[in-house]
mmCIF file as Biopython writes it, N, C-alpha, C and O atoms, coordinates in Angstrom:
data_model
#
loop_
_atom_site.group_PDB
_atom_site.id
_atom_site.type_symbol
_atom_site.label_atom_id
_atom_site.label_alt_id
_atom_site.label_comp_id
_atom_site.label_asym_id
_atom_site.label_entity_id
_atom_site.label_seq_id
_atom_site.pdbx_PDB_ins_code
_atom_site.Cartn_x
_atom_site.Cartn_y
_atom_site.Cartn_z
_atom_site.occupancy
_atom_site.B_iso_or_equiv
_atom_site.auth_seq_id
_atom_site.auth_asym_id
_atom_site.pdbx_PDB_model_num
ATOM 1   N N  . UNK A ? 1  ? 1.175   -1.024  -0.159 1.0 0.0 1  A 1 
ATOM 2   C CA . UNK A ? 1  ? -0.507  -0.002  -0.423 1.0 0.0 1  A 1 
ATOM 3   C C  . UNK A ? 1  ? 0.899   1.372   0.251  1.0 0.0 1  A 1 
ATOM 4   O O  . UNK A ? 1  ? 1.754   1.693   1.077  1.0 0.0 1  A 1 
ATOM 5   N N  . UNK A ? 2  ? -0.099  1.750   -1.320 1.0 0.0 2  A 1 
ATOM 6   C CA . UNK A ? 2  ? 1.732   2.917   -0.937 1.0 0.0 2  A 1 
ATOM 7   C C  . UNK A ? 2  ? 2.076   3.790   1.019  1.0 0.0 2  A 1 
ATOM 8   O O  . UNK A ? 2  ? 2.050   3.456   2.204  1.0 0.0 2  A 1 
ATOM 9   N N  . UNK A ? 3  ? 2.281   4.662   0.400  1.0 0.0 3  A 1 
ATOM 10  C CA . UNK A ? 3  ? 2.519   5.597   1.628  1.0 0.0 3  A 1 
ATOM 11  C C  . UNK A ? 3  ? 1.361   6.742   2.125  1.0 0.0 3  A 1 
ATOM 12  O O  . UNK A ? 3  ? 0.930   7.167   3.197  1.0 0.0 3  A 1 
ATOM 13  N N  . UNK A ? 4  ? 1.176   6.926   0.969  1.0 0.0 4  A 1 
ATOM 14  C CA . UNK A ? 4  ? 0.390   8.379   1.608  1.0 0.0 4  A 1 
ATOM 15  C C  . UNK A ? 4  ? -1.906  7.176   1.941  1.0 0.0 4  A 1 
ATOM 16  O O  . UNK A ? 4  ? -3.006  7.606   2.287  1.0 0.0 4  A 1 
ATOM 17  N N  . UNK A ? 5  ? -1.643  6.441   1.742  1.0 0.0 5  A 1 
ATOM 18  C CA . UNK A ? 5  ? -2.553  5.797   2.248  1.0 0.0 5  A 1 
ATOM 19  C C  . UNK A ? 5  ? -2.300  4.691   3.675  1.0 0.0 5  A 1 
ATOM 20  O O  . UNK A ? 5  ? -3.200  4.040   4.205  1.0 0.0 5  A 1 
ATOM 21  N N  . UNK A ? 6  ? -1.489  4.696   3.908  1.0 0.0 6  A 1 
ATOM 22  C CA . UNK A ? 6  ? -0.806  3.568   5.298  1.0 0.0 6  A 1 
ATOM 23  C C  . UNK A ? 6  ? -2.043  4.398   6.763  1.0 0.0 6  A 1 
ATOM 24  O O  . UNK A ? 6  ? -2.082  5.604   7.008  1.0 0.0 6  A 1 
ATOM 25  N N  . UNK A ? 7  ? -2.697  3.551   7.320  1.0 0.0 7  A 1 
ATOM 26  C CA . UNK A ? 7  ? -2.947  3.540   8.599  1.0 0.0 7  A 1 
ATOM 27  C C  . UNK A ? 7  ? -1.911  3.693   9.564  1.0 0.0 7  A 1 
ATOM 28  O O  . UNK A ? 7  ? -0.779  3.216   9.491  1.0 0.0 7  A 1 
ATOM 29  N N  . UNK A ? 8  ? -2.544  4.630   10.776 1.0 0.0 8  A 1 
ATOM 30  C CA . UNK A ? 8  ? -1.591  4.232   11.597 1.0 0.0 8  A 1 
ATOM 31  C C  . UNK A ? 8  ? -1.616  3.281   12.714 1.0 0.0 8  A 1 
ATOM 32  O O  . UNK A ? 8  ? -0.912  2.791   13.597 1.0 0.0 8  A 1 
ATOM 33  N N  . UNK A ? 9  ? -2.734  3.276   12.239 1.0 0.0 9  A 1 
ATOM 34  C CA . UNK A ? 9  ? -3.730  1.973   13.893 1.0 0.0 9  A 1 
ATOM 35  C C  . UNK A ? 9  ? -2.912  0.687   13.456 1.0 0.0 9  A 1 
ATOM 36  O O  . UNK A ? 9  ? -2.170  0.440   12.505 1.0 0.0 9  A 1 
ATOM 37  N N  . UNK A ? 10 ? -3.279  0.107   14.348 1.0 0.0 10 A 1 
ATOM 38  C CA . UNK A ? 10 ? -2.674  -1.984  13.638 1.0 0.0 10 A 1 
ATOM 39  C C  . UNK A ? 10 ? -4.080  -1.978  13.434 1.0 0.0 10 A 1 
ATOM 40  O O  . UNK A ? 10 ? -4.150  -2.789  12.510 1.0 0.0 10 A 1 
ATOM 41  N N  . UNK A ? 11 ? -5.168  -1.645  13.644 1.0 0.0 11 A 1 
ATOM 42  C CA . UNK A ? 11 ? -6.547  -2.947  13.307 1.0 0.0 11 A 1 
ATOM 43  C C  . UNK A ? 11 ? -7.404  -1.526  12.224 1.0 0.0 11 A 1 
ATOM 44  O O  . UNK A ? 11 ? -7.359  -0.297  12.161 1.0 0.0 11 A 1 
ATOM 45  N N  . UNK A ? 12 ? -8.057  -2.558  11.593 1.0 0.0 12 A 1 
ATOM 46  C CA . UNK A ? 12 ? -8.775  -1.486  10.388 1.0 0.0 12 A 1 
ATOM 47  C C  . UNK A ? 12 ? -10.052 -2.159  9.808  1.0 0.0 12 A 1 
ATOM 48  O O  . UNK A ? 12 ? -9.987  -3.324  9.417  1.0 0.0 12 A 1 
ATOM 49  N N  . UNK A ? 13 ? -11.349 -1.368  9.735  1.0 0.0 13 A 1 
ATOM 50  C CA . UNK A ? 13 ? -12.263 -2.427  8.750  1.0 0.0 13 A 1 
ATOM 51  C C  . UNK A ? 13 ? -12.291 -2.586  7.576  1.0 0.0 13 A 1 
ATOM 52  O O  . UNK A ? 13 ? -11.627 -2.055  6.686  1.0 0.0 13 A 1 
ATOM 53  N N  . UNK A ? 14 ? -12.600 -2.881  7.564  1.0 0.0 14 A 1 
ATOM 54  C CA . UNK A ? 14 ? -12.754 -4.262  6.068  1.0 0.0 14 A 1 
ATOM 55  C C  . UNK A ? 14 ? -14.135 -3.909  5.860  1.0 0.0 14 A 1 
ATOM 56  O O  . UNK A ? 14 ? -14.987 -3.893  6.748  1.0 0.0 14 A 1 
ATOM 57  N N  . UNK A ? 15 ? -14.364 -3.557  4.338  1.0 0.0 15 A 1 
ATOM 58  C CA . UNK A ? 15 ? -16.264 -4.190  4.194  1.0 0.0 15 A 1 
ATOM 59  C C  . UNK A ? 15 ? -15.660 -4.239  2.774  1.0 0.0 15 A 1 
ATOM 60  O O  . UNK A ? 15 ? -14.685 -3.630  2.333  1.0 0.0 15 A 1 
ATOM 61  N N  . UNK A ? 16 ? -16.806 -5.462  1.937  1.0 0.0 16 A 1 
ATOM 62  C CA . UNK A ? 16 ? -16.789 -5.474  0.853  1.0 0.0 16 A 1 
ATOM 63  C C  . UNK A ? 16 ? -17.498 -5.614  0.606  1.0 0.0 16 A 1 
ATOM 64  O O  . UNK A ? 16 ? -18.151 -6.585  0.989  1.0 0.0 16 A 1 
ATOM 65  N N  . UNK A ? 17 ? -18.097 -4.361  -0.598 1.0 0.0 17 A 1 
ATOM 66  C CA . UNK A ? 17 ? -19.082 -5.171  -2.098 1.0 0.0 17 A 1 
ATOM 67  C C  . UNK A ? 17 ? -19.209 -5.660  -2.690 1.0 0.0 17 A 1 
ATOM 68  O O  . UNK A ? 17 ? -19.358 -4.999  -3.718 1.0 0.0 17 A 1 
ATOM 69  N N  . UNK A ? 18 ? -19.312 -7.005  -2.915 1.0 0.0 18 A 1 
ATOM 70  C CA . UNK A ? 18 ? -19.186 -7.738  -3.819 1.0 0.0 18 A 1 
ATOM 71  C C  . UNK A ? 18 ? -20.030 -7.772  -5.394 1.0 0.0 18 A 1 
ATOM 72  O O  . UNK A ? 18 ? -19.706 -8.384  -6.411 1.0 0.0 18 A 1 
ATOM 73  N N  . UNK A ? 19 ? -21.543 -6.624  -5.081 1.0 0.0 19 A 1 
ATOM 74  C CA . UNK A ? 19 ? -21.791 -6.811  -6.504 1.0 0.0 19 A 1 
ATOM 75  C C  . UNK A ? 19 ? -20.817 -5.684  -7.101 1.0 0.0 19 A 1 
ATOM 76  O O  . UNK A ? 19 ? -19.975 -6.199  -7.837 1.0 0.0 19 A 1 
ATOM 77  N N  . UNK A ? 20 ? -20.736 -4.760  -7.029 1.0 0.0 20 A 1 
ATOM 78  C CA . UNK A ? 20 ? -19.541 -3.947  -7.358 1.0 0.0 20 A 1 
ATOM 79  C C  . UNK A ? 20 ? -18.067 -4.239  -7.397 1.0 0.0 20 A 1 
ATOM 80  O O  . UNK A ? 20 ? -17.330 -3.705  -8.226 1.0 0.0 20 A 1 
ATOM 81  N N  . UNK A ? 21 ? -17.809 -4.762  -6.844 1.0 0.0 21 A 1 
ATOM 82  C CA . UNK A ? 21 ? -16.193 -5.418  -6.313 1.0 0.0 21 A 1 
ATOM 83  C C  . UNK A ? 21 ? -15.308 -4.555  -5.282 1.0 0.0 21 A 1 
ATOM 84  O O  . UNK A ? 21 ? -14.151 -4.724  -4.897 1.0 0.0 21 A 1 
ATOM 85  N N  . UNK A ? 22 ? -16.210 -3.626  -4.992 1.0 0.0 22 A 1 
ATOM 86  C CA . UNK A ? 22 ? -14.714 -2.534  -4.359 1.0 0.0 22 A 1 
ATOM 87  C C  . UNK A ? 22 ? -14.523 -2.967  -2.989 1.0 0.0 22 A 1 
ATOM 88  O O  . UNK A ? 22 ? -15.591 -3.249  -2.447 1.0 0.0 22 A 1 
ATOM 89  N N  . UNK A ? 23 ? -13.751 -3.073  -2.442 1.0 0.0 23 A 1 
ATOM 90  C CA . UNK A ? 23 ? -13.069 -2.796  -0.665 1.0 0.0 23 A 1 
ATOM 91  C C  . UNK A ? 23 ? -12.969 -1.541  -0.288 1.0 0.0 23 A 1 
ATOM 92  O O  . UNK A ? 23 ? -13.121 -0.582  -1.046 1.0 0.0 23 A 1 
ATOM 93  N N  . UNK A ? 24 ? -12.808 -1.503  0.443  1.0 0.0 24 A 1 
ATOM 94  C CA . UNK A ? 24 ? -13.156 -0.122  1.636  1.0 0.0 24 A 1 
ATOM 95  C C  . UNK A ? 24 ? -12.485 -0.175  3.417  1.0 0.0 24 A 1 
ATOM 96  O O  . UNK A ? 24 ? -13.070 -0.484  4.456  1.0 0.0 24 A 1 
ATOM 97  N N  . UNK A ? 25 ? -11.396 0.160   3.239  1.0 0.0 25 A 1 
ATOM 98  C CA . UNK A ? 25 ? -10.036 -0.333  4.017  1.0 0.0 25 A 1 
ATOM 99  C C  . UNK A ? 25 ? -10.796 1.153   4.784  1.0 0.0 25 A 1 
ATOM 100 O O  . UNK A ? 25 ? -11.082 2.041   3.981  1.0 0.0 25 A 1 
ATOM 101 N N  . UNK A ? 26 ? -11.079 1.391   6.107  1.0 0.0 26 A 1 
ATOM 102 C CA . UNK A ? 26 ? -11.232 2.330   7.255  1.0 0.0 26 A 1 
ATOM 103 C C  . UNK A ? 26 ? -10.720 1.866   8.831  1.0 0.0 26 A 1 
ATOM 104 O O  . UNK A ? 26 ? -10.971 0.924   9.582  1.0 0.0 26 A 1 
ATOM 105 N N  . UNK A ? 27 ? -9.925  2.991   8.877  1.0 0.0 27 A 1 
ATOM 106 C CA . UNK A ? 27 ? -9.375  3.698   10.263 1.0 0.0 27 A 1 
ATOM 107 C C  . UNK A ? 27 ? -10.684 2.709   11.363 1.0 0.0 27 A 1 
ATOM 108 O O  . UNK A ? 27 ? -11.914 2.658   11.358 1.0 0.0 27 A 1 
ATOM 109 N N  . UNK A ? 28 ? -9.788  2.169   12.050 1.0 0.0 28 A 1 
ATOM 110 C CA . UNK A ? 28 ? -10.635 1.495   14.054 1.0 0.0 28 A 1 
ATOM 111 C C  . UNK A ? 28 ? -10.316 2.892   14.958 1.0 0.0 28 A 1 
ATOM 112 O O  . UNK A ? 28 ? -9.262  3.431   15.298 1.0 0.0 28 A 1 
ATOM 113 N N  . UNK A ? 29 ? -11.744 3.211   15.180 1.0 0.0 29 A 1 
ATOM 114 C CA . UNK A ? 29 ? -11.671 4.459   16.084 1.0 0.0 29 A 1 
ATOM 115 C C  . UNK A ? 29 ? -11.161 3.803   17.745 1.0 0.0 29 A 1 
ATOM 116 O O  . UNK A ? 29 ? -11.696 2.821   18.258 1.0 0.0 29 A 1 
ATOM 117 N N  . UNK A ? 30 ? -10.528 4.252   18.102 1.0 0.0 30 A 1 
ATOM 118 C CA . UNK A ? 30 ? -9.896  3.923   19.607 1.0 0.0 30 A 1 
ATOM 119 C C  . UNK A ? 30 ? -10.509 3.703   20.760 1.0 0.0 30 A 1 
ATOM 120 O O  . UNK A ? 30 ? -10.261 2.783   21.539 1.0 0.0 30 A 1 
ATOM 121 N N  . UNK A ? 31 ? -11.669 4.909   20.937 1.0 0.0 31 A 1 
ATOM 122 C CA . UNK A ? 31 ? -12.811 5.755   21.899 1.0 0.0 31 A 1 
ATOM 123 C C  . UNK A ? 31 ? -14.148 6.002   20.834 1.0 0.0 31 A 1 
ATOM 124 O O  . UNK A ? 31 ? -14.190 6.001   19.604 1.0 0.0 31 A 1 
ATOM 125 N N  . UNK A ? 32 ? -14.947 6.158   21.606 1.0 0.0 32 A 1 
ATOM 126 C CA . UNK A ? 32 ? -16.512 6.420   21.394 1.0 0.0 32 A 1 
ATOM 127 C C  . UNK A ? 32 ? -16.950 7.329   20.676 1.0 0.0 32 A 1 
ATOM 128 O O  . UNK A ? 32 ? -17.896 7.329   19.889 1.0 0.0 32 A 1 
ATOM 129 N N  . UNK A ? 33 ? -15.836 8.559   21.122 1.0 0.0 33 A 1 
ATOM 130 C CA . UNK A ? 33 ? -16.142 10.297  20.760 1.0 0.0 33 A 1 
ATOM 131 C C  . UNK A ? 33 ? -16.872 10.593  19.515 1.0 0.0 33 A 1 
ATOM 132 O O  . UNK A ? 33 ? -17.851 11.319  19.340 1.0 0.0 33 A 1 
ATOM 133 N N  . UNK A ? 34 ? -15.964 9.643   18.412 1.0 0.0 34 A 1 
ATOM 134 C CA . UNK A ? 34 ? -17.095 9.845   17.042 1.0 0.0 34 A 1 
ATOM 135 C C  . UNK A ? 34 ? -18.003 9.850   16.707 1.0 0.0 34 A 1 
ATOM 136 O O  . UNK A ? 34 ? -18.423 10.716  15.939 1.0 0.0 34 A 1 
ATOM 137 N N  . UNK A ? 35 ? -18.687 8.879   17.144 1.0 0.0 35 A 1 
ATOM 138 C CA . UNK A ? 35 ? -20.207 8.208   17.156 1.0 0.0 35 A 1 
ATOM 139 C C  . UNK A ? 35 ? -21.011 8.902   18.205 1.0 0.0 35 A 1 
ATOM 140 O O  . UNK A ? 35 ? -22.144 9.277   17.905 1.0 0.0 35 A 1 
ATOM 141 N N  . UNK A ? 36 ? -20.488 9.136   19.545 1.0 0.0 36 A 1 
ATOM 142 C CA . UNK A ? 36 ? -21.210 10.128  20.091 1.0 0.0 36 A 1 
ATOM 143 C C  . UNK A ? 36 ? -21.134 11.596  19.657 1.0 0.0 36 A 1 
ATOM 144 O O  . UNK A ? 36 ? -21.937 12.421  20.092 1.0 0.0 36 A 1 
ATOM 145 N N  . UNK A ? 37 ? -20.476 11.810  19.074 1.0 0.0 37 A 1 
ATOM 146 C CA . UNK A ? 37 ? -20.664 13.679  17.913 1.0 0.0 37 A 1 
ATOM 147 C C  . UNK A ? 37 ? -21.484 13.109  16.904 1.0 0.0 37 A 1 
ATOM 148 O O  . UNK A ? 37 ? -22.379 13.608  16.222 1.0 0.0 37 A 1 
ATOM 149 N N  . UNK A ? 38 ? -21.157 12.331  16.932 1.0 0.0 38 A 1 
ATOM 150 C CA . UNK A ? 38 ? -22.616 11.971  15.750 1.0 0.0 38 A 1 
ATOM 151 C C  . UNK A ? 38 ? -23.883 11.697  15.700 1.0 0.0 38 A 1 
ATOM 152 O O  . UNK A ? 38 ? -24.672 11.750  14.756 1.0 0.0 38 A 1 
ATOM 153 N N  . UNK A ? 39 ? -24.074 11.281  17.231 1.0 0.0 39 A 1 
ATOM 154 C CA . UNK A ? 39 ? -25.066 11.046  17.528 1.0 0.0 39 A 1 
ATOM 155 C C  . UNK A ? 39 ? -26.001 12.365  18.386 1.0 0.0 39 A 1 
ATOM 156 O O  . UNK A ? 39 ? -27.224 12.383  18.525 1.0 0.0 39 A 1 
ATOM 157 N N  . UNK A ? 40 ? -25.171 13.243  18.802 1.0 0.0 40 A 1 
ATOM 158 C CA . UNK A ? 40 ? -25.601 14.223  19.722 1.0 0.0 40 A 1 
ATOM 159 C C  . UNK A ? 40 ? -26.108 15.675  18.071 1.0 0.0 40 A 1 
ATOM 160 O O  . UNK A ? 40 ? -27.018 16.489  18.229 1.0 0.0 40 A 1 
ATOM 161 N N  . UNK A ? 41 ? -25.132 15.589  16.525 1.0 0.0 41 A 1 
ATOM 162 C CA . UNK A ? 41 ? -25.616 16.588  16.176 1.0 0.0 41 A 1 
ATOM 163 C C  . UNK A ? 41 ? -26.312 15.454  15.134 1.0 0.0 41 A 1 
ATOM 164 O O  . UNK A ? 41 ? -26.312 15.531  13.905 1.0 0.0 41 A 1 
ATOM 165 N N  . UNK A ? 42 ? -26.873 14.436  15.917 1.0 0.0 42 A 1 
ATOM 166 C CA . UNK A ? 42 ? -28.048 13.641  14.164 1.0 0.0 42 A 1 
ATOM 167 C C  . UNK A ? 42 ? -29.502 14.558  14.194 1.0 0.0 42 A 1 
ATOM 168 O O  . UNK A ? 42 ? -29.952 15.140  15.180 1.0 0.0 42 A 1 
ATOM 169 N N  . UNK A ? 43 ? -29.893 14.528  13.293 1.0 0.0 43 A 1 
ATOM 170 C CA . UNK A ? 43 ? -31.583 14.990  13.575 1.0 0.0 43 A 1 
ATOM 171 C C  . UNK A ? 43 ? -32.582 13.831  13.549 1.0 0.0 43 A 1 
ATOM 172 O O  . UNK A ? 43 ? -33.121 13.142  12.683 1.0 0.0 43 A 1 
ATOM 173 N N  . UNK A ? 44 ? -32.585 13.891  14.409 1.0 0.0 44 A 1 
ATOM 174 C CA . UNK A ? 44 ? -34.331 12.869  14.377 1.0 0.0 44 A 1 
ATOM 175 C C  . UNK A ? 44 ? -35.643 13.488  15.074 1.0 0.0 44 A 1 
ATOM 176 O O  . UNK A ? 44 ? -35.622 14.360  15.943 1.0 0.0 44 A 1 
ATOM 177 N N  . UNK A ? 45 ? -36.343 13.115  14.743 1.0 0.0 45 A 1 
ATOM 178 C CA . UNK A ? 45 ? -38.005 13.424  15.209 1.0 0.0 45 A 1 
ATOM 179 C C  . UNK A ? 45 ? -37.550 13.218  16.672 1.0 0.0 45 A 1 
ATOM 180 O O  . UNK A ? 45 ? -36.581 12.592  17.103 1.0 0.0 45 A 1 
ATOM 181 N N  . UNK A ? 46 ? -38.948 14.229  17.615 1.0 0.0 46 A 1 
ATOM 182 C CA . UNK A ? 46 ? -38.977 14.244  18.269 1.0 0.0 46 A 1 
ATOM 183 C C  . UNK A ? 46 ? -39.395 13.206  19.579 1.0 0.0 46 A 1 
ATOM 184 O O  . UNK A ? 46 ? -39.105 13.281  20.773 1.0 0.0 46 A 1 
ATOM 185 N N  . UNK A ? 47 ? -40.127 12.303  18.885 1.0 0.0 47 A 1 
ATOM 186 C CA . UNK A ? 47 ? -40.152 11.257  20.003 1.0 0.0 47 A 1 
ATOM 187 C C  . UNK A ? 47 ? -39.753 9.659   19.409 1.0 0.0 47 A 1 
ATOM 188 O O  . UNK A ? 47 ? -40.219 8.522   19.487 1.0 0.0 47 A 1 
ATOM 189 N N  . UNK A ? 48 ? -38.218 10.579  18.574 1.0 0.0 48 A 1 
ATOM 190 C CA . UNK A ? 48 ? -37.431 9.174   18.579 1.0 0.0 48 A 1 
ATOM 191 C C  . UNK A ? 48 ? -37.033 7.995   19.499 1.0 0.0 48 A 1 
ATOM 192 O O  . UNK A ? 48 ? -35.918 8.251   19.954 1.0 0.0 48 A 1 
ATOM 193 N N  . UNK A ? 49 ? -37.504 6.769   19.973 1.0 0.0 49 A 1 
ATOM 194 C CA . UNK A ? 49 ? -37.436 6.242   20.729 1.0 0.0 49 A 1 
ATOM 195 C C  . UNK A ? 49 ? -38.288 6.469   22.453 1.0 0.0 49 A 1 
ATOM 196 O O  . UNK A ? 49 ? -38.405 5.747   23.443 1.0 0.0 49 A 1 
ATOM 197 N N  . UNK A ? 50 ? -38.630 7.524   22.175 1.0 0.0 50 A 1 
ATOM 198 C CA . UNK A ? 50 ? -39.045 7.994   23.661 1.0 0.0 50 A 1 
ATOM 199 C C  . UNK A ? 50 ? -39.727 6.611   24.524 1.0 0.0 50 A 1 
ATOM 200 O O  . UNK A ? 50 ? -39.992 5.499   24.068 1.0 0.0 50 A 1 
ATOM 201 N N  . UNK A ? 51 ? -39.868 7.046   25.693 1.0 0.0 51 A 1 
ATOM 202 C CA . UNK A ? 51 ? -40.616 6.323   27.040 1.0 0.0 51 A 1 
ATOM 203 C C  . UNK A ? 51 ? -41.347 5.248   26.241 1.0 0.0 51 A 1 
ATOM 204 O O  . UNK A ? 51 ? -40.973 4.084   26.092 1.0 0.0 51 A 1 
ATOM 205 N N  . UNK A ? 52 ? -42.725 5.959   25.626 1.0 0.0 52 A 1 
ATOM 206 C CA . UNK A ? 52 ? -44.095 4.811   24.962 1.0 0.0 52 A 1 
ATOM 207 C C  . UNK A ? 52 ? -43.292 3.950   24.302 1.0 0.0 52 A 1 
ATOM 208 O O  . UNK A ? 52 ? -43.339 2.807   24.755 1.0 0.0 52 A 1 
ATOM 209 N N  . UNK A ? 53 ? -42.400 4.156   23.165 1.0 0.0 53 A 1 
ATOM 210 C CA . UNK A ? 53 ? -41.592 3.071   22.353 1.0 0.0 53 A 1 
ATOM 211 C C  . UNK A ? 53 ? -40.359 2.173   23.281 1.0 0.0 53 A 1 
ATOM 212 O O  . UNK A ? 53 ? -40.014 1.020   23.541 1.0 0.0 53 A 1 
ATOM 213 N N  . UNK A ? 54 ? -40.215 2.748   23.390 1.0 0.0 54 A 1 
ATOM 214 C CA . UNK A ? 54 ? -38.659 1.911   24.564 1.0 0.0 54 A 1 
ATOM 215 C C  . UNK A ? 54 ? -39.418 0.278   25.394 1.0 0.0 54 A 1 
ATOM 216 O O  . UNK A ? 54 ? -39.177 -0.928  25.442 1.0 0.0 54 A 1 
ATOM 217 N N  . UNK A ? 55 ? -40.613 1.460   26.021 1.0 0.0 55 A 1 
ATOM 218 C CA . UNK A ? 55 ? -41.291 0.215   27.234 1.0 0.0 55 A 1 
ATOM 219 C C  . UNK A ? 55 ? -42.258 -0.547  26.695 1.0 0.0 55 A 1 
ATOM 220 O O  . UNK A ? 55 ? -43.266 -0.535  27.402 1.0 0.0 55 A 1 
ATOM 221 N N  . UNK A ? 56 ? -42.411 -1.562  25.202 1.0 0.0 56 A 1 
ATOM 222 C CA . UNK A ? 56 ? -43.319 -1.780  24.925 1.0 0.0 56 A 1 
ATOM 223 C C  . UNK A ? 56 ? -43.294 -3.586  25.883 1.0 0.0 56 A 1 
ATOM 224 O O  . UNK A ? 56 ? -42.299 -3.792  26.578 1.0 0.0 56 A 1 
ATOM 225 N N  . UNK A ? 57 ? -44.140 -4.450  25.835 1.0 0.0 57 A 1 
ATOM 226 C CA . UNK A ? 57 ? -44.567 -4.825  25.891 1.0 0.0 57 A 1 
ATOM 227 C C  . UNK A ? 57 ? -44.525 -6.204  25.436 1.0 0.0 57 A 1 
ATOM 228 O O  . UNK A ? 57 ? -44.914 -6.412  24.287 1.0 0.0 57 A 1 
ATOM 229 N N  . UNK A ? 58 ? -43.852 -7.827  26.603 1.0 0.0 58 A 1 
ATOM 230 C CA . UNK A ? 58 ? -43.649 -8.163  25.575 1.0 0.0 58 A 1 
ATOM 231 C C  . UNK A ? 58 ? -44.546 -9.422  24.473 1.0 0.0 58 A 1 
ATOM 232 O O  . UNK A ? 58 ? -45.754 -9.218  24.594 1.0 0.0 58 A 1 
ATOM 233 N N  . UNK A ? 59 ? -44.351 -10.234 23.795 1.0 0.0 59 A 1 
ATOM 234 C CA . UNK A ? 59 ? -45.214 -10.808 23.078 1.0 0.0 59 A 1 
ATOM 235 C C  . UNK A ? 59 ? -45.224 -11.731 22.907 1.0 0.0 59 A 1 
ATOM 236 O O  . UNK A ? 59 ? -44.291 -12.148 22.221 1.0 0.0 59 A 1 
ATOM 237 N N  . UNK A ? 60 ? -46.341 -12.805 23.428 1.0 0.0 60 A 1 
ATOM 238 C CA . UNK A ? 60 ? -46.423 -14.452 22.816 1.0 0.0 60 A 1 
ATOM 239 C C  . UNK A ? 60 ? -46.908 -14.568 21.630 1.0 0.0 60 A 1 
ATOM 240 O O  . UNK A ? 60 ? -48.076 -14.435 21.262 1.0 0.0 60 A 1 
ATOM 241 N N  . UNK A ? 61 ? -45.497 -14.951 20.731 1.0 0.0 61 A 1 
ATOM 242 C CA . UNK A ? 61 ? -46.059 -15.544 19.545 1.0 0.0 61 A 1 
ATOM 243 C C  . UNK A ? 61 ? -45.449 -16.631 19.272 1.0 0.0 61 A 1 
ATOM 244 O O  . UNK A ? 61 ? -44.339 -16.803 19.776 1.0 0.0 61 A 1 
ATOM 245 N N  . UNK A ? 62 ? -46.184 -17.926 18.159 1.0 0.0 62 A 1 
ATOM 246 C CA . UNK A ? 62 ? -45.640 -19.395 17.794 1.0 0.0 62 A 1 
ATOM 247 C C  . UNK A ? 62 ? -44.544 -18.556 16.909 1.0 0.0 62 A 1 
ATOM 248 O O  . UNK A ? 62 ? -44.643 -17.536 16.227 1.0 0.0 62 A 1 
ATOM 249 N N  . UNK A ? 63 ? -43.416 -19.464 17.231 1.0 0.0 63 A 1 
ATOM 250 C CA . UNK A ? 63 ? -43.152 -18.581 15.673 1.0 0.0 63 A 1 
ATOM 251 C C  . UNK A ? 63 ? -42.505 -19.653 15.018 1.0 0.0 63 A 1 
ATOM 252 O O  . UNK A ? 63 ? -41.486 -19.348 14.398 1.0 0.0 63 A 1 
ATOM 253 N N  . UNK A ? 64 ? -42.863 -20.863 15.009 1.0 0.0 64 A 1 
ATOM 254 C CA . UNK A ? 64 ? -43.049 -21.910 13.828 1.0 0.0 64 A 1 
ATOM 255 C C  . UNK A ? 64 ? -44.596 -22.429 13.342 1.0 0.0 64 A 1 
ATOM 256 O O  . UNK A ? 64 ? -44.934 -23.449 12.742 1.0 0.0 64 A 1 
ATOM 257 N N  . UNK A ? 65 ? -45.082 -21.726 13.662 1.0 0.0 65 A 1 
ATOM 258 C CA . UNK A ? 65 ? -46.772 -21.503 13.483 1.0 0.0 65 A 1 
ATOM 259 C C  . UNK A ? 65 ? -46.970 -21.990 12.112 1.0 0.0 65 A 1 
ATOM 260 O O  . UNK A ? 65 ? -47.891 -22.786 11.929 1.0 0.0 65 A 1 
ATOM 261 N N  . UNK A ? 66 ? -46.337 -21.677 11.258 1.0 0.0 66 A 1 
ATOM 262 C CA . UNK A ? 66 ? -46.955 -21.645 9.758  1.0 0.0 66 A 1 
ATOM 263 C C  . UNK A ? 66 ? -45.586 -22.063 8.995  1.0 0.0 66 A 1 
ATOM 264 O O  . UNK A ? 66 ? -45.298 -21.644 7.874  1.0 0.0 66 A 1 
ATOM 265 N N  . UNK A ? 67 ? -44.853 -22.871 9.692  1.0 0.0 67 A 1 
ATOM 266 C CA . UNK A ? 67 ? -43.710 -23.279 9.258  1.0 0.0 67 A 1 
ATOM 267 C C  . UNK A ? 67 ? -43.720 -24.832 8.424  1.0 0.0 67 A 1 
ATOM 268 O O  . UNK A ? 67 ? -43.955 -25.831 9.105  1.0 0.0 67 A 1 
ATOM 269 N N  . UNK A ? 68 ? -43.486 -24.965 7.104  1.0 0.0 68 A 1 
ATOM 270 C CA . UNK A ? 68 ? -43.003 -26.331 6.847  1.0 0.0 68 A 1 
ATOM 271 C C  . UNK A ? 68 ? -41.993 -27.016 6.310  1.0 0.0 68 A 1 
ATOM 272 O O  . UNK A ? 68 ? -41.420 -26.738 5.256  1.0 0.0 68 A 1 
ATOM 273 N N  . UNK A ? 69 ? -41.804 -27.770 6.912  1.0 0.0 69 A 1 
ATOM 274 C CA . UNK A ? 69 ? -40.242 -27.808 6.137  1.0 0.0 69 A 1 
ATOM 275 C C  . UNK A ? 69 ? -40.215 -28.785 4.643  1.0 0.0 69 A 1 
ATOM 276 O O  . UNK A ? 69 ? -40.540 -29.936 4.353  1.0 0.0 69 A 1 
ATOM 277 N N  . UNK A ? 70 ? -39.664 -27.669 3.956  1.0 0.0 70 A 1 
ATOM 278 C CA . UNK A ? 70 ? -39.431 -28.478 2.245  1.0 0.0 70 A 1 
ATOM 279 C C  . UNK A ? 70 ? -38.250 -28.966 1.763  1.0 0.0 70 A 1 
ATOM 280 O O  . UNK A ? 70 ? -37.270 -28.225 1.843  1.0 0.0 70 A 1 
ATOM 281 N N  . UNK A ? 71 ? -38.140 -29.941 1.328  1.0 0.0 71 A 1 
ATOM 282 C CA . UNK A ? 71 ? -36.980 -30.911 0.871  1.0 0.0 71 A 1 
ATOM 283 C C  . UNK A ? 71 ? -37.019 -30.620 -0.556 1.0 0.0 71 A 1 
ATOM 284 O O  . UNK A ? 71 ? -36.242 -31.188 -1.324 1.0 0.0 71 A 1 
#
């Protein structure tokens, strides 16, 4: 890798887009500061994840009710 594109950290994130053949390498942050800053500056609806949304009751569901085994 050319020197101008090298990372100073020992770990990087790697993401591959198979459908277009691209591979992206990005710096792995050492803290959550950039995430916290992005979250603070994000524009969301006033009721996004409000108390009502976070306090949903549990639901009893039959997970395999309509499941059939295909051969």
